[in-house]
N, C-alpha and C positions, 0 to 999 in steps of 0.2 A: 452540465457536461459530465459530472460524476456518474450519472446513470449509465453512461456508455463505456466507462472504464471497468475492466475486470482484472482479476489477479492473473498474471501470466502463468503461474504454476497450476492453479486449480480451475480457472475460468469462473470463479465465484465473485460475488459482488465485493466491493471495497467500501469501507467506512472512512470518513474523513475525521482526523484528529486535528482540530484547529490549533490547539496549544502546542503540540509537538510538530506541526506541519508535516504530517505523514498520512499516507493512505494505508489502512489496516485491512489485512486479509485474515479474518478470524479462522477460516477453514485451513489455511496454510500456516497460520501462526507466524506471519511475517508482517513487518512494517516497512513500507516503501517510502523513501524520502521525497519531499517536494523541494526542489532547488530553484530559486529565482522564479517561482510560480509554475515550474514545469515538473510534473510527476516523473520520477525515475523508476520505471516499471521493469527493472532488471533484477532477477532473483539474486545475483551476485552482489548487488548494492543494497539489498534489503537487510534489515536486522531481525533476528529471531525475537519473538515475544516471550517474555517470562510468564510463568503462571501466576 
């Protein structure tokens, strides 16, 4: 199912970070949380990635 999800900000692909339970948009530099097994793909809920 991950192949069908895209970043809501850039429409780019997302990478799954199993340890952090997040979907990562490298292009947007955002990490979207996964809560109770459901990806929360809201830009306002994402955290900014550090360098």
